[in-house]
DRENTORGU-16243 format. One record per atom (N, C-alpha, C): residue number from 1; atom name; x, y, z. Coordinates in steps of 0.05 Angstrom, whole numbers. Layout:
<nodes>
NUM:CA:X:Y:Z
...
</nodes>
This chain:
<nodes>
1:N:-109:642:-14
1:CA:-88:623:-8
1:C:-98:594:-10
2:N:-83:577:-22
2:CA:-90:549:-26
2:C:-86:533:0
3:N:-101:513:4
3:CA:-97:495:27
3:C:-71:479:22
4:N:-61:467:43
4:CA:-37:451:41
4:C:-42:426:23
5:N:-67:417:24
5:CA:-74:394:7
5:C:-72:402:-23
6:N:-83:425:-29
6:CA:-81:435:-57
6:C:-52:439:-65
7:N:-36:451:-47
7:CA:-8:455:-53
7:C:7:429:-57
8:N:1:409:-40
8:CA:14:383:-41
8:C:8:370:-68
9:N:-16:373:-78
9:CA:-24:360:-103
9:C:-8:372:-127
10:N:3:396:-124
10:CA:19:408:-145
10:C:47:396:-147
11:N:56:381:-127
11:CA:83:370:-127
11:C:84:340:-122
12:N:62:329:-113
12:CA:61:301:-106
12:C:34:289:-114
13:N:33:265:-124
13:CA:8:251:-129
13:C:-4:242:-103
14:N:-28:251:-97
14:CA:-41:244:-72
14:C:-59:220:-76
15:N:-56:201:-58
15:CA:-71:176:-59
15:C:-87:173:-34
16:N:-112:165:-36
16:CA:-129:161:-12
16:C:-125:134:0
17:N:-119:133:25
17:CA:-114:108:40
17:C:-140:99:53
18:N:-159:89:38
18:CA:-185:81:48
18:C:-200:65:28
19:N:-219:49:38
19:CA:-237:35:20
19:C:-264:48:17
20:N:-268:71:30
20:CA:-293:86:30
20:C:-294:105:6
21:N:-308:97:-15
21:CA:-307:113:-40
21:C:-321:140:-36
22:N:-338:143:-17
22:CA:-350:169:-12
22:C:-329:189:-1
23:N:-312:178:17
23:CA:-290:195:28
23:C:-270:201:6
24:N:-266:182:-12
24:CA:-248:186:-35
24:C:-258:209:-52
25:N:-284:208:-58
25:CA:-296:229:-75
25:C:-293:257:-63
26:N:-293:258:-37
26:CA:-292:284:-24
26:C:-265:299:-28
27:N:-243:283:-30
27:CA:-217:295:-31
27:C:-204:294:-58
28:N:-216:281:-77
28:CA:-207:280:-105
28:C:-178:272:-108
29:N:-170:249:-97
29:CA:-143:239:-101
29:C:-139:227:-128
30:N:-115:222:-136
30:CA:-109:209:-162
30:C:-115:180:-161
31:N:-105:166:-139
31:CA:-108:138:-136
31:C:-120:132:-109
32:N:-124:106:-103
32:CA:-133:97:-77
32:C:-120:70:-70
33:N:-114:66:-45
33:CA:-103:40:-37
33:C:-122:27:-17
34:N:-122:0:-17
34:CA:-137:-15:2
34:C:-119:-37:14
35:N:-127:-48:36
35:CA:-114:-71:48
35:C:-135:-87:63
36:N:-129:-111:74
36:CA:-149:-126:88
36:C:-163:-111:110
37:N:-148:-94:125
37:CA:-160:-79:147
37:C:-181:-59:136
38:N:-174:-45:114
38:CA:-192:-26:103
38:C:-216:-39:89
39:N:-212:-62:77
39:CA:-234:-77:64
39:C:-253:-87:86
40:N:-242:-96:109
40:CA:-259:-105:131
40:C:-277:-82:140
41:N:-266:-59:143
41:CA:-281:-36:152
41:C:-302:-27:131
42:N:-293:-26:106
42:CA:-311:-17:85
42:C:-334:-36:80
43:N:-328:-62:81
43:CA:-349:-82:75
43:C:-373:-81:94
44:N:-368:-71:119
44:CA:-389:-69:139
44:C:-405:-43:138
45:N:-397:-25:119
45:CA:-412:0:116
45:C:-438:-5:101
46:N:-459:9:108
46:CA:-485:7:94
46:C:-481:12:64
47:N:-463:29:56
47:CA:-458:35:28
47:C:-452:11:11
48:N:-439:-9:24
48:CA:-431:-33:9
48:C:-449:-57:13
49:N:-471:-53:27
49:CA:-488:-76:33
49:C:-498:-91:8
50:N:-506:-76:-12
50:CA:-516:-89:-37
50:C:-494:-104:-51
51:N:-469:-93:-50
51:CA:-447:-107:-62
51:C:-441:-133:-48
52:N:-441:-132:-22
52:CA:-436:-157:-6
52:C:-457:-177:-12
53:N:-482:-169:-12
53:CA:-504:-188:-17
53:C:-502:-200:-45
54:N:-495:-184:-65
54:CA:-492:-194:-92
54:C:-469:-214:-94
55:N:-447:-208:-81
55:CA:-423:-226:-82
55:C:-430:-252:-69
56:N:-442:-252:-46
56:CA:-449:-276:-31
56:C:-469:-293:-47
57:N:-488:-280:-59
57:CA:-509:-294:-75
57:C:-496:-307:-99
58:N:-479:-292:-113
58:CA:-467:-302:-137
58:C:-449:-326:-132
59:N:-432:-324:-111
59:CA:-413:-345:-105
59:C:-427:-370:-94
60:N:-449:-367:-79
60:CA:-463:-389:-67
60:C:-476:-407:-88
61:N:-481:-396:-112
61:CA:-494:-410:-134
61:C:-474:-426:-150
62:N:-448:-423:-145
62:CA:-428:-437:-161
62:C:-421:-464:-148
63:N:-415:-483:-165
63:CA:-409:-510:-156
63:C:-381:-512:-146
64:N:-377:-502:-122
64:CA:-350:-501:-110
64:C:-351:-512:-81
65:N:-328:-521:-71
65:CA:-327:-529:-43
65:C:-330:-504:-26
66:N:-336:-508:0
66:CA:-340:-485:18
66:C:-315:-468:20
67:N:-292:-481:19
67:CA:-266:-467:21
67:C:-262:-450:-4
68:N:-268:-462:-27
68:CA:-265:-448:-53
68:C:-285:-424:-55
69:N:-309:-429:-44
69:CA:-330:-407:-45
69:C:-320:-384:-28
70:N:-309:-389:-4
70:CA:-301:-368:13
70:C:-278:-352:1
71:N:-259:-366:-11
71:CA:-236:-353:-25
71:C:-246:-336:-47
72:N:-264:-346:-64
72:CA:-274:-330:-86
72:C:-291:-307:-76
73:N:-305:-311:-55
73:CA:-321:-289:-43
73:C:-303:-266:-34
74:N:-281:-273:-21
74:CA:-262:-253:-12
74:C:-250:-237:-36
75:N:-243:-252:-57
75:CA:-231:-239:-80
75:C:-251:-221:-94
76:N:-276:-231:-98
76:CA:-296:-215:-111
76:C:-304:-191:-95
77:N:-304:-193:-69
77:CA:-310:-170:-52
77:C:-288:-149:-55
78:N:-263:-157:-54
78:CA:-241:-138:-57
78:C:-242:-124:-84
79:N:-248:-140:-105
79:CA:-249:-129:-132
79:C:-274:-111:-135
80:N:-296:-119:-122
80:CA:-320:-103:-124
80:C:-317:-76:-111
81:N:-303:-75:-88
81:CA:-297:-50:-75
81:C:-278:-34:-92
82:N:-258:-48:-103
82:CA:-239:-34:-121
82:C:-253:-22:-145
83:N:-273:-37:-156
83:CA:-288:-28:-179
83:C:-303:-2:-173
84:N:-315:-1:-149
84:CA:-329:24:-141
84:C:-309:47:-138
85:N:-286:41:-127
85:CA:-266:62:-123
85:C:-256:73:-150
86:N:-253:56:-169
86:CA:-243:64:-195
86:C:-263:83:-209
87:N:-288:81:-201
87:CA:-308:100:-212
87:C:-304:128:-203
88:N:-289:132:-181
88:CA:-286:159:-170
88:C:-257:169:-169
89:N:-238:153:-179
89:CA:-210:162:-181
89:C:-202:159:-211
90:N:-186:178:-221
90:CA:-177:176:-248
90:C:-155:156:-253
91:N:-141:148:-231
91:CA:-118:131:-233
91:C:-123:102:-226
92:N:-108:92:-207
92:CA:-108:64:-201
92:C:-118:58:-173
93:N:-126:33:-168
93:CA:-132:24:-142
93:C:-113:0:-136
94:N:-104:-1:-111
94:CA:-87:-23:-102
94:C:-104:-44:-88
95:N:-101:-68:-96
95:CA:-116:-91:-84
95:C:-96:-111:-75
96:N:-99:-120:-50
96:CA:-78:-136:-37
96:C:-83:-166:-39
97:N:-61:-180:-44
97:CA:-60:-210:-44
97:C:-63:-219:-15
98:N:-76:-241:-11
98:CA:-79:-253:16
98:C:-52:-253:31
99:N:-51:-241:54
99:CA:-25:-238:68
99:C:-14:-265:77
100:N:-31:-286:78
100:CA:-22:-312:85
100:C:-3:-324:63
101:N:-2:-311:40
101:CA:15:-320:18
101:C:41:-304:17
102:N:47:-289:38
102:CA:70:-271:38
102:C:97:-285:35
103:N:98:-311:41
103:CA:123:-326:38
103:C:121:-348:17
104:N:102:-344:-1
104:CA:98:-364:-23
104:C:97:-350:-50
105:N:119:-350:-64
105:CA:121:-336:-89
105:C:101:-345:-110
106:N:100:-371:-114
106:CA:83:-382:-135
106:C:53:-378:-130
107:N:44:-382:-106
107:CA:16:-378:-99
107:C:9:-348:-100
108:N:27:-331:-93
108:CA:22:-302:-95
108:C:18:-294:-124
109:N:34:-306:-142
109:CA:31:-300:-171
109:C:4:-310:-181
110:N:-4:-334:-173
110:CA:-30:-345:-181
110:C:-53:-327:-171
111:N:-51:-319:-146
111:CA:-73:-303:-134
111:C:-74:-275:-148
112:N:-51:-264:-154
112:CA:-50:-238:-168
112:C:-64:-240:-196
113:N:-58:-262:-210
113:CA:-70:-266:-236
113:C:-100:-269:-234
114:N:-109:-283:-213
114:CA:-138:-287:-208
114:C:-152:-260:-203
115:N:-139:-243:-187
115:CA:-151:-217:-182
115:C:-153:-200:-207
116:N:-132:-201:-223
116:CA:-132:-186:-248
116:C:-153:-196:-267
117:N:-157:-223:-268
117:CA:-178:-235:-284
117:C:-205:-225:-276
118:N:-210:-224:-250
118:CA:-236:-214:-240
118:C:-240:-185:-247
119:N:-220:-169:-246
119:CA:-222:-141:-255
119:C:-229:-140:-284
120:N:-215:-156:-300
120:CA:-220:-155:-329
120:C:-248:-165:-336
121:N:-258:-185:-321
121:CA:-286:-194:-325
121:C:-306:-171:-319
122:N:-297:-153:-301
122:CA:-314:-130:-295
122:C:-310:-106:-314
123:N:-293:-111:-334
123:CA:-288:-90:-354
123:C:-267:-70:-346
124:N:-250:-77:-326
124:CA:-229:-59:-317
124:C:-202:-71:-325
125:N:-187:-56:-340
125:CA:-161:-65:-349
125:C:-140:-65:-327
126:N:-119:-81:-332
126:CA:-98:-83:-311
126:C:-82:-57:-308
127:N:-85:-38:-327
127:CA:-72:-12:-325
127:C:-85:5:-304
128:N:-108:-4:-292
128:CA:-121:12:-271
128:C:-117:-1:-243
129:N:-101:-22:-242
129:CA:-99:-37:-217
129:C:-69:-41:-210
130:N:-64:-40:-184
130:CA:-38:-48:-173
130:C:-43:-71:-154
131:N:-27:-92:-157
131:CA:-29:-115:-139
131:C:-10:-110:-116
132:N:-21:-111:-92
132:CA:-5:-106:-68
132:C:5:-132:-55
133:N:30:-132:-48
133:CA:42:-155:-34
133:C:62:-145:-14
134:N:66:-161:7
134:CA:86:-153:27
134:C:114:-155:15
135:N:132:-137:25
135:CA:159:-136:15
135:C:177:-157:28
136:N:168:-182:28
136:CA:185:-204:36
136:C:202:-211:12
137:N:222:-229:16
137:CA:238:-237:-7
137:C:220:-250:-28
138:N:201:-267:-18
138:CA:182:-281:-36
138:C:163:-262:-50
139:N:154:-242:-36
139:CA:136:-222:-48
139:C:150:-206:-70
140:N:175:-200:-66
140:CA:190:-184:-85
140:C:195:-201:-110
141:N:201:-227:-106
141:CA:205:-245:-129
141:C:179:-249:-145
142:N:156:-250:-131
142:CA:130:-252:-144
142:C:125:-226:-161
143:N:131:-203:-149
143:CA:128:-178:-164
143:C:145:-177:-189
144:N:169:-188:-187
144:CA:188:-188:-210
144:C:176:-203:-233
145:N:163:-226:-228
145:CA:151:-242:-249
145:C:126:-229:-259
146:N:109:-218:-241
146:CA:85:-205:-250
146:C:90:-181:-267
147:N:110:-166:-260
147:CA:117:-142:-276
147:C:124:-150:-305
148:N:137:-173:-308
148:CA:144:-183:-335
148:C:119:-190:-351
149:N:97:-196:-336
149:CA:72:-203:-349
149:C:54:-179:-353
150:N:64:-155:-346
150:CA:49:-131:-349
150:C:29:-126:-326
151:N:33:-140:-304
151:CA:16:-136:-280
151:C:32:-119:-261
152:N:24:-94:-257
152:CA:40:-76:-240
152:C:34:-81:-210
153:N:56:-78:-194
153:CA:54:-86:-166
153:C:61:-62:-147
154:N:49:-64:-124
154:CA:53:-45:-102
154:C:65:-62:-79
155:N:91:-59:-74
155:CA:103:-74:-52
155:C:100:-58:-26
156:N:85:-70:-8
156:CA:77:-56:17
156:C:92:-68:41
157:N:85:-58:65
157:CA:99:-66:89
157:C:129:-65:85
158:N:138:-42:75
158:CA:166:-37:69
158:C:177:-18:91
159:N:198:-28:105
159:CA:208:-13:128
159:C:237:-7:127
160:N:252:-18:108
160:CA:281:-12:108
160:C:292:-10:80
161:N:317:-1:79
161:CA:330:6:54
161:C:335:-19:37
162:N:342:-41:50
162:CA:347:-66:35
162:C:322:-75:20
163:N:299:-74:33
163:CA:274:-81:19
163:C:270:-62:-5
164:N:275:-37:-1
164:CA:270:-17:-23
164:C:289:-22:-46
165:N:314:-27:-40
165:CA:334:-32:-62
165:C:327:-57:-77
166:N:319:-78:-63
166:CA:311:-103:-77
166:C:287:-99:-94
167:N:267:-84:-84
167:CA:242:-79:-99
167:C:248:-65:-125
168:N:265:-44:-124
168:CA:271:-29:-148
168:C:287:-46:-168
169:N:305:-62:-157
169:CA:321:-80:-174
169:C:304:-100:-188
170:N:282:-108:-175
170:CA:263:-127:-187
170:C:244:-115:-207
171:N:245:-88:-209
171:CA:228:-74:-228
171:C:199:-70:-218
172:N:195:-70:-192
172:CA:168:-65:-182
172:C:159:-37:-190
173:N:133:-35:-196
173:CA:122:-10:-205
173:C:122:11:-183
174:N:117:2:-158
174:CA:113:21:-136
174:C:120:7:-110
175:N:131:23:-91
175:CA:135:14:-64
175:C:119:32:-44
176:N:112:20:-22
176:CA:98:35:-1
176:C:114:34:25
177:N:134:51:28
177:CA:149:51:54
177:C:131:63:75
178:N:130:50:99
178:CA:112:58:120
178:C:126:78:139
179:N:116:102:140
179:CA:129:123:156
179:C:120:121:186
180:N:94:121:191
180:CA:84:122:218
180:C:91:97:234
181:N:91:74:222
181:CA:97:49:237
181:C:126:49:245
182:N:144:61:229
182:CA:172:63:237
182:C:174:81:262
183:N:160:104:261
183:CA:160:122:284
183:C:148:107:309
184:N:127:92:305
184:CA:115:77:328
184:C:137:60:342
185:N:153:46:325
185:CA:173:28:337
185:C:193:43:353
186:N:203:65:342
186:CA:223:81:356
186:C:212:92:382
187:N:187:101:382
187:CA:175:111:407
187:C:173:89:428
188:N:167:64:419
188:CA:162:42:437
188:C:189:30:447
189:N:210:34:432
189:CA:235:20:438
189:C:259:37:445
190:N:255:63:446
190:CA:276:82:454
190:C:265:101:475
191:N:283:117:486
191:CA:274:137:506
191:C:262:162:494
192:N:267:166:468
192:CA:257:190:455
192:C:228:187:447
193:N:211:206:455
193:CA:182:205:449
193:C:174:227:430
194:N:188:248:429
194:CA:181:271:412
194:C:201:274:390
195:N:191:277:365
195:CA:208:280:342
195:C:198:303:325
196:N:215:321:317
196:CA:207:341:297
196:C:204:327:270
197:N:190:338:251
197:CA:185:324:226
197:C:211:315:212
198:N:232:332:213
198:CA:257:325:199
198:C:273:304:214
199:N:267:300:240
199:CA:280:280:256
199:C:266:253:256
200:N:241:253:247
200:CA:224:230:246
200:C:239:207:231
201:N:243:184:244
201:CA:258:162:231
201:C:244:151:206
202:N:217:152:206
202:CA:203:143:182
202:C:207:162:159
203:N:206:188:165
203:CA:211:209:144
203:C:239:206:133
204:N:258:202:151
204:CA:286:199:142
204:C:290:174:125
205:N:276:153:131
205:CA:278:128:115
205:C:268:133:87
206:N:244:145:85
206:CA:233:150:58
206:C:250:170:42
207:N:260:190:56
207:CA:277:209:42
207:C:302:196:30
208:N:314:178:45
208:CA:338:164:35
208:C:331:146:11
209:N:309:132:13
209:CA:301:115:-9
209:C:295:131:-34
210:N:280:153:-30
210:CA:274:170:-53
210:C:299:181:-66
211:N:318:191:-51
211:CA:342:202:-62
211:C:359:180:-76
212:N:360:157:-65
212:CA:374:134:-77
212:C:362:127:-104
213:N:336:124:-105
213:CA:322:117:-130
213:C:328:138:-152
214:N:327:163:-145
214:CA:331:184:-165
214:C:360:184:-174
215:N:378:180:-155
215:CA:407:180:-163
215:C:413:156:-182
216:N:400:134:-177
216:CA:405:110:-193
216:C:388:108:-218
217:N:369:126:-221
217:CA:352:126:-245
217:C:330:104:-245
218:N:323:94:-221
218:CA:302:74:-220
218:C:275:87:-227
219:N:258:71:-241
219:CA:231:81:-248
219:C:211:74:-226
220:N:218:57:-207
220:CA:199:49:-186
220:C:189:74:-171
221:N:163:76:-168
221:CA:150:98:-154
221:C:153:95:-124
222:N:160:117:-110
222:CA:161:117:-81
222:C:135:130:-71
223:N:120:114:-56
223:CA:95:124:-45
223:C:95:121:-14
224:N:102:143:0
224:CA:101:143:29
224:C:74:136:39
225:N:73:120:61
225:CA:47:110:71
225:C:48:110:102
226:N:24:105:114
226:CA:22:101:143
226:C:31:125:159
227:N:17:147:155
227:CA:24:172:169
227:C:10:175:195
228:N:24:187:214
228:CA:13:192:240
228:C:4:221:244
229:N:16:239:229
229:CA:10:268:232
229:C:17:282:206
230:N:7:307:203
230:CA:11:321:178
230:C:40:331:176
231:N:55:332:198
231:CA:83:340:197
231:C:99:320:181
232:N:93:294:184
232:CA:107:274:168
232:C:101:277:138
233:N:76:285:132
233:CA:68:288:104
233:C:82:312:92
234:N:81:335:106
234:CA:92:359:94
234:C:122:357:92
235:N:135:341:109
235:CA:164:338:107
235:C:172:321:83
236:N:152:307:71
236:CA:157:290:48
236:C:144:302:23
237:N:136:327:24
237:CA:125:341:1
237:C:144:340:-23
238:N:135:330:-46
238:CA:152:327:-69
238:C:158:298:-75
239:N:152:280:-55
239:CA:154:251:-60
239:C:136:244:-83
240:N:143:222:-97
240:CA:127:214:-121
240:C:97:213:-114
241:N:91:198:-93
241:CA:63:195:-84
241:C:63:193:-54
242:N:40:201:-42
242:CA:35:197:-14
242:C:7:187:-11
243:N:4:165:4
243:CA:-23:154:9
243:C:-31:162:37
244:N:-54:176:39
244:CA:-62:190:63
244:C:-90:183:71
245:N:-94:179:97
245:CA:-121:172:108
245:C:-139:196:106
246:N:-166:192:106
246:CA:-185:214:104
246:C:-182:235:126
247:N:-176:227:150
247:CA:-174:247:172
247:C:-150:266:167
248:N:-128:255:157
248:CA:-105:272:151
248:C:-109:288:126
249:N:-123:277:107
249:CA:-130:293:83
249:C:-146:317:91
250:N:-165:313:110
250:CA:-181:335:119
250:C:-164:356:134
251:N:-145:347:150
251:CA:-128:365:165
251:C:-111:382:146
252:N:-102:370:124
252:CA:-87:385:104
252:C:-105:404:89
253:N:-129:396:85
253:CA:-148:414:70
253:C:-157:438:87
254:N:-155:434:113
254:CA:-162:456:131
254:C:-139:475:138
255:N:-115:468:129
255:CA:-91:483:136
255:C:-83:500:111
256:N:-83:526:115
256:CA:-77:544:93
256:C:-49:557:95
257:N:-31:544:110
257:CA:-4:554:112
257:C:12:547:86
258:N:35:558:84
258:CA:52:554:61
258:C:65:526:63
259:N:67:512:40
259:CA:79:486:39
259:C:104:486:21
260:N:126:478:32
260:CA:152:478:18
260:C:158:450:8
261:N:168:449:-17
261:CA:177:423:-29
261:C:202:414:-13
262:N:201:389:-4
262:CA:224:379:11
262:C:240:358:-5
263:N:226:343:-22
263:CA:240:323:-39
263:C:240:332:-68
264:N:263:330:-81
264:CA:265:339:-108
264:C:285:321:-123
265:N:276:310:-145
265:CA:293:291:-160
265:C:319:305:-170
266:N:318:331:-173
266:CA:342:345:-184
266:C:361:354:-161
267:N:353:348:-136
267:CA:370:356:-114
267:C:369:335:-92
268:N:386:314:-95
268:CA:384:291:-78
268:C:407:288:-58
269:N:423:309:-55
269:CA:444:309:-35
269:C:467:291:-42
270:N:482:283:-22
270:CA:507:267:-27
270:C:500:240:-39
271:N:518:229:-55
271:CA:515:204:-68
271:C:511:182:-47
272:N:490:165:-51
272:CA:485:142:-33
272:C:496:117:-46
273:N:515:104:-33
273:CA:527:80:-43
273:C:515:56:-30
274:N:507:37:-46
274:CA:496:12:-35
274:C:500:-10:-55
275:N:508:-33:-46
275:CA:512:-56:-63
275:C:491:-77:-56
276:N:474:-83:-75
276:CA:452:-102:-70
276:C:463:-130:-71
277:N:458:-146:-50
277:CA:468:-173:-49
277:C:448:-193:-59
278:N:453:-219:-53
278:CA:435:-241:-61
278:C:414:-246:-40
279:N:400:-268:-42
279:CA:379:-275:-23
279:C:390:-276:5
280:N:413:-289:9
280:CA:424:-291:36
280:C:430:-264:48
281:N:441:-246:31
281:CA:447:-219:40
281:C:421:-204:48
282:N:401:-207:31
282:CA:375:-194:37
282:C:364:-203:64
283:N:364:-229:68
283:CA:353:-239:93
283:C:370:-231:117
284:N:396:-231:113
284:CA:414:-223:135
284:C:409:-193:142
285:N:409:-176:122
285:CA:406:-147:127
285:C:378:-141:139
286:N:358:-155:130
286:CA:331:-150:142
286:C:331:-160:171
287:N:343:-183:176
287:CA:344:-194:203
287:C:361:-176:221
288:N:380:-162:210
288:CA:398:-145:226
288:C:385:-119:234
289:N:361:-114:223
289:CA:346:-90:229
289:C:322:-98:246
290:N:324:-95:272
290:CA:302:-105:289
290:C:275:-90:284
291:N:277:-64:278
291:CA:252:-49:273
291:C:238:-61:248
292:N:253:-64:226
292:CA:241:-74:202
292:C:230:-103:205
293:N:246:-120:218
293:CA:238:-147:223
293:C:212:-149:239
294:N:211:-134:261
294:CA:188:-135:278
294:C:163:-123:264
295:N:167:-100:251
295:CA:143:-87:238
295:C:133:-102:214
296:N:151:-115:199
296:CA:142:-132:176
296:C:126:-155:187
297:N:136:-169:207
297:CA:122:-192:218
297:C:95:-183:230
298:N:96:-162:245
298:CA:71:-152:257
298:C:51:-144:236
299:N:60:-130:215
299:CA:42:-122:194
299:C:28:-145:180
300:N:44:-166:174
300:CA:33:-190:161
300:C:13:-203:179
301:N:20:-206:205
301:CA:1:-218:224
301:C:-25:-202:226
302:N:-22:-176:227
302:CA:-46:-159:229
302:C:-64:-161:205
303:N:-52:-161:181
303:CA:-69:-164:157
303:C:-82:-192:156
304:N:-68:-212:165
304:CA:-79:-239:165
304:C:-103:-240:185
305:N:-99:-228:208
305:CA:-121:-227:228
305:C:-146:-214:217
306:N:-142:-191:203
306:CA:-165:-178:192
306:C:-177:-193:169
307:N:-161:-208:154
307:CA:-171:-225:133
307:C:-189:-247:145
308:N:-180:-259:166
308:CA:-195:-280:180
308:C:-221:-268:191
309:N:-220:-244:203
309:CA:-244:-231:213
309:C:-264:-226:191
310:N:-254:-218:168
310:CA:-272:-213:145
310:C:-285:-239:135
311:N:-269:-260:134
311:CA:-279:-286:126
311:C:-301:-295:146
312:N:-296:-292:171
312:CA:-316:-300:192
312:C:-342:-284:189
313:N:-339:-258:183
313:CA:-362:-240:179
313:C:-378:-248:155
314:N:-364:-255:133
314:CA:-377:-264:109
314:C:-392:-290:113
315:N:-381:-308:128
315:CA:-394:-333:134
315:C:-420:-328:149
316:N:-420:-309:167
316:CA:-445:-302:182
316:C:-465:-290:163
317:N:-456:-272:145
317:CA:-474:-259:126
317:C:-487:-280:108
318:N:-472:-301:102
318:CA:-482:-322:83
318:C:-502:-341:96
319:N:-504:-340:122
319:CA:-523:-359:135
319:C:-552:-350:132
</nodes>
């Protein structure tokens, strides 16, 4: 009998949600995703010490201001970790734009181009990289422009249907709807604490988005993310992609029960009707969803906090 992980890989592209390339090697995923929190954790591992030392040494020799040196150091570290990950996955790695640019379309575009340039200098084509940005209105507009330039994007911190519809309409390559963080909000803000996998509000959100995309013929990839338990994962078996942390990958690998396909492009249920509005409508609909508004803001703040922690850590390493 195959493990649930092996069965899942037969119907869904499995992506490792980690910056630890040794953990990635263990579970043989197709792709890998990173974010500031994961980069912060990975950069402090002994495995990456030589990479960090090389990056700091290289940047310190360049004739740049201290602010420019720190920015370049952050970018080169993210790309360096991405480069190592690419050596152990056959597909792509997602590298995130500084979350402080989440509400600045033009600077997000510039930063994305800089990251792609660093990858290309390392001999890695843009076909192996996804640029991650928050699913703000500005982030979606940045992704729209970057896609036209052949730079594929992963729109993350996605919590509601409006964000998903706008991302697909903009031609984003991939979205990362967050399952577990949606569940977290409902547990914290309602009386219900226990949810079966099919009742899980995060699972229901991703299921609706997936079915809508398939009904409308969108090419945007749906990649469920931020899982709290394997029940959420198995309930989304058949989704285009699922990005899963090492501990849950291990749990799936240890489970030899039968796994049923739950999402299927040929069977999407009742027609989902939705009319995508303009910028005002997007902002209104997002604001009208307290869960999405709170989790998006919280997610951006959290990534910024870890970005700042990483910068502080690098400054200490450089002394």
